[in-house]
BATORZA-187416 format. One line per field, with one value per residue: residue number from 1; residue in one letter; x, y, z of N, C-alpha, C, O in turn. Coordinates in nm, 4 decimals. Layout:
<rs>
pos: c(NUM, ...)
code: c(A, ...)
n.u: c(X, ...)
n.v: c(Y, ...)
n.w: c(Z, ...)
ca.u: c(X, ...)
ca.v: c(Y, ...)
ca.w: c(Z, ...)
c.u: c(X, ...)
c.v: c(Y, ...)
c.w: c(Z, ...)
o.u: c(X, ...)
o.v: c(Y, ...)
o.w: c(Z, ...)
</rs>
This chain:
<rs>
pos: c(1, 2, 3, 4, 5, 6, 7, 8, 9, 10, 11, 12, 13, 14, 15, 16, 17, 18, 19, 20, 21, 22, 23, 24, 25, 26, 27, 28, 29, 30, 31, 32, 33, 34, 35, 36, 37, 38, 39, 40, 41)
code: c(M, T, E, D, L, L, I, A, L, E, L, L, L, F, G, W, G, G, V, F, I, V, I, L, V, I, Y, F, A, S, L, L, L, T, K, A, F, P, V, K, K)
n.u: c(-0.5192, -0.3755, -0.5066, -0.6521, -0.5024, -0.4391, -0.7050, -0.6761, -0.4826, -0.5716, -0.8310, -0.6783, -0.4957, -0.7199, -0.8630, -0.6244, -0.5835, -0.8214, -0.8308, -0.6244, -0.7048, -0.9360, -0.7681, -0.6582, -0.8689, -0.9474, -0.7333, -0.6575, -0.8958, -0.8673, -0.6866, -0.8329, -1.0083, -0.8086, -0.7608, -0.9319, -1.0767, -0.8781, -0.7078, -0.7370, -0.5375)
n.v: c(0.4475, 0.3328, 0.1265, 0.3148, 0.3611, 0.1278, 0.0370, 0.2294, 0.2449, -0.0200, 0.0613, 0.2146, 0.0330, -0.1414, 0.0841, 0.1727, -0.0784, -0.1518, 0.0635, -0.0205, -0.2687, -0.2139, -0.0364, -0.2768, -0.4111, -0.2586, -0.1961, -0.5363, -0.5681, -0.3578, -0.4761, -0.7112, -0.6622, -0.5310, -0.7697, -0.9193, -0.7119, -0.6442, -0.3364, -0.2126, -0.1513)
n.w: c(2.3523, 2.1520, 2.0635, 1.9261, 1.7113, 1.5902, 1.4343, 1.2899, 1.1283, 1.0452, 0.8890, 0.7302, 0.5662, 0.4327, 0.3167, 0.1082, 0.0121, -0.1581, -0.3093, -0.4615, -0.5517, -0.7067, -0.9134, -1.0034, -1.1384, -1.3214, -1.5353, -1.6034, -1.7255, -1.9382, -2.0706, -2.1387, -2.3128, -2.5193, -2.6139, -2.6638, -2.8714, -3.1308, -3.2347, -3.5483, -3.7576)
ca.u: c(-0.4501, -0.2981, -0.6133, -0.7089, -0.3954, -0.4631, -0.8382, -0.6869, -0.4259, -0.6531, -0.8755, -0.5960, -0.4855, -0.8108, -0.8842, -0.5489, -0.6124, -0.9511, -0.7848, -0.5292, -0.8116, -0.9836, -0.6871, -0.5974, -0.9594, -0.9836, -0.6127, -0.7060, -1.0153, -0.8475, -0.5980, -0.8888, -1.0536, -0.7208, -0.7100, -1.0725, -1.0873, -0.7457, -0.6375, -0.7315, -0.4480)
ca.v: c(0.4974, 0.2577, 0.0870, 0.3698, 0.3708, 0.0160, 0.0872, 0.3594, 0.1462, -0.1436, 0.1534, 0.2661, -0.0467, -0.1775, 0.1900, 0.1589, -0.2531, -0.1018, 0.1585, -0.0565, -0.3656, -0.1437, -0.0394, -0.4238, -0.4987, -0.1762, -0.2783, -0.6409, -0.5437, -0.3116, -0.6030, -0.8354, -0.6195, -0.5172, -0.8975, -0.9719, -0.6146, -0.5737, -0.2278, -0.2629, -0.0762)
ca.w: c(2.2705, 2.0817, 2.0246, 1.8125, 1.6096, 1.5308, 1.3928, 1.2225, 1.0224, 0.9724, 0.8051, 0.6128, 0.4823, 0.3585, 0.1665, 0.0056, -0.0736, -0.2104, -0.4331, -0.5640, -0.6370, -0.8193, -1.0577, -1.1032, -1.2376, -1.4659, -1.5889, -1.6476, -1.7960, -2.0491, -2.1395, -2.2223, -2.4148, -2.6403, -2.6640, -2.7604, -2.9661, -3.1205, -3.3086, -3.6779, -3.8654)
c.u: c(-0.4068, -0.3706, -0.6715, -0.6301, -0.4239, -0.5612, -0.7691, -0.5830, -0.4472, -0.7187, -0.8263, -0.5305, -0.6130, -0.8778, -0.7719, -0.5962, -0.7283, -0.8849, -0.7007, -0.6053, -0.8688, -0.8830, -0.7048, -0.7088, -0.9862, -0.8202, -0.6482, -0.8348, -0.9991, -0.7603, -0.7137, -0.9428, -0.9069, -0.7215, -0.8113, -1.0989, -0.9577, -0.7553, -0.6529, -0.6262, -0.4454)
c.v: c(0.4377, 0.1596, 0.1485, 0.3609, 0.2605, -0.0277, 0.1346, 0.3028, 0.0359, -0.0450, 0.1987, 0.1832, -0.1645, -0.0617, 0.1763, 0.0036, -0.2234, -0.0558, 0.0607, -0.1999, -0.2909, -0.1119, -0.1395, -0.4375, -0.3989, -0.2254, -0.4278, -0.6338, -0.4884, -0.4383, -0.6764, -0.7888, -0.5882, -0.6693, -0.9516, -0.8490, -0.5733, -0.4392, -0.2788, -0.1253, -0.0432)
c.w: c(2.1246, 1.9856, 1.8905, 1.6958, 1.5231, 1.4457, 1.2982, 1.1197, 0.9778, 0.8521, 0.6918, 0.4899, 0.4007, 0.2903, 0.1145, -0.0988, -0.1767, -0.3478, -0.5146, -0.6387, -0.7601, -0.9227, -1.1062, -1.1605, -1.3605, -1.5577, -1.6499, -1.7103, -1.9332, -2.1395, -2.1955, -2.3158, -2.5659, -2.6945, -2.7375, -2.8831, -2.9971, -3.2550, -3.4427, -3.7303, -4.0013)
o.u: c(-0.4088, -0.3311, -0.7167, -0.6837, -0.4347, -0.5330, -0.7956, -0.6183, -0.3784, -0.6780, -0.8846, -0.5117, -0.5806, -0.9551, -0.8094, -0.6257, -0.7191, -0.8841, -0.7111, -0.5762, -0.8472, -0.9079, -0.7518, -0.6868, -1.0318, -0.8336, -0.6693, -0.8683, -1.0658, -0.7816, -0.6972, -0.9413, -0.9209, -0.6857, -0.8004, -1.1419, -0.9037, -0.8120, -0.5925, -0.6668, -0.3508)
o.v: c(0.4940, 0.1186, 0.0914, 0.3535, 0.2765, -0.1240, 0.0792, 0.3264, -0.0198, -0.0575, 0.2212, 0.2199, -0.2541, -0.0946, 0.1505, -0.0136, -0.2806, -0.1132, 0.0649, -0.2368, -0.3101, -0.1616, -0.1502, -0.4882, -0.4340, -0.3018, -0.4222, -0.7443, -0.5261, -0.4733, -0.7105, -0.8544, -0.6233, -0.6909, -1.0140, -0.8913, -0.4871, -0.4644, -0.3826, -0.0091, 0.0205)
o.w: c(2.0151, 1.8765, 1.7913, 1.5852, 1.4015, 1.3744, 1.1915, 1.0041, 0.8923, 0.7366, 0.5857, 0.3739, 0.3228, 0.2004, 0.0001, -0.2171, -0.2853, -0.4567, -0.6372, -0.7525, -0.8798, -1.0326, -1.2195, -1.2705, -1.4694, -1.6533, -1.7710, -1.7530, -2.0296, -2.2556, -2.3126, -2.4199, -2.6830, -2.8103, -2.8431, -2.9904, -2.9278, -3.3613, -3.4697, -3.7302, -4.0476)
</rs>
């Protein structure tokens, strides 16, 4: 029982870790794009 719970928690952590890594990559890519191509006023 506890073995299954540990596997489930590990999968949960990997899932959420993947989600946050993707969000951070998109965030930093958008920051770099706004630095490379500033908005013309």
